[in-house]
C-alpha positions in Angstrom: 0.0 0.0 0.0 1.5 3.4 -1.0 1.5 6.6 1.1 -1.5 8.1 -0.6 -3.6 4.9 0.1 -2.4 4.8 3.7 -3.3 8.5 4.2 -6.8 7.8 2.8 -7.2 4.8 5.1 -6.0 6.9 8.1 -8.4 9.8 7.3 -11.3 7.4 7.0 -10.5 5.8 10.3 -9.9 9.2 12.0 -13.2 10.4 10.6 -15.0 7.4 12.2 -13.2 8.0 15.5 -14.1 11.7 15.4 -17.7 10.9 14.9 -17.7 8.3 17.7 -15.9 10.5 20.2 -17.0 13.9 18.9 -13.4 15.1 18.9 -11.4 16.3 15.9 -7.8 17.1 15.1 -7.4 20.8 14.6 -4.6 23.2 13.7 -4.3 26.9 13.3 -2.7 26.5 9.9 0.6 28.1 10.8 3.8 26.1 10.2 1.9 23.6 8.0 -0.3 22.4 10.8 -2.0 20.1 11.0 0.1 17.6 9.2 0.9 13.8 9.0 4.2 12.1 9.2 5.3 8.5 8.7 5.9 6.5 11.9 9.2 4.7 12.1 9.2 1.1 13.1 10.9 2.1 16.4 7.8 4.3 17.2 5.4 1.4 16.9 5.8 -0.1 20.4 3.2 -0.9 23.0 4.3 2.2 24.9 3.6 4.6 22.0 0.4 6.6 21.3 -1.2 9.9 20.9 -0.9 12.6 23.6 -1.6 16.3 23.7 0.1 19.0 25.5 -1.0 22.1 27.5 -1.9 24.0 24.4 -3.9 21.1 22.9 -1.2 20.2 20.4 -1.4 16.6 19.3 1.8 14.5 19.3 2.8 10.9 18.8 4.9 10.0 21.9 6.7 7.0 23.2 6.2 6.7 27.0 9.2 5.7 29.0 
């Protein structure tokens, strides 16, 4: 599956999740936000997942 197909699959899943939880990913548009990046294999551990900071920014983190 190429990047474009994976992005479409991600967006469809995210849309479903947003509808279920009534939450959405939002960005102000500066600095290219919001955006998507590829996850490295090392980032795909059981300790990894989404988190958001004090200002509501969404980040993929690896918990230690």
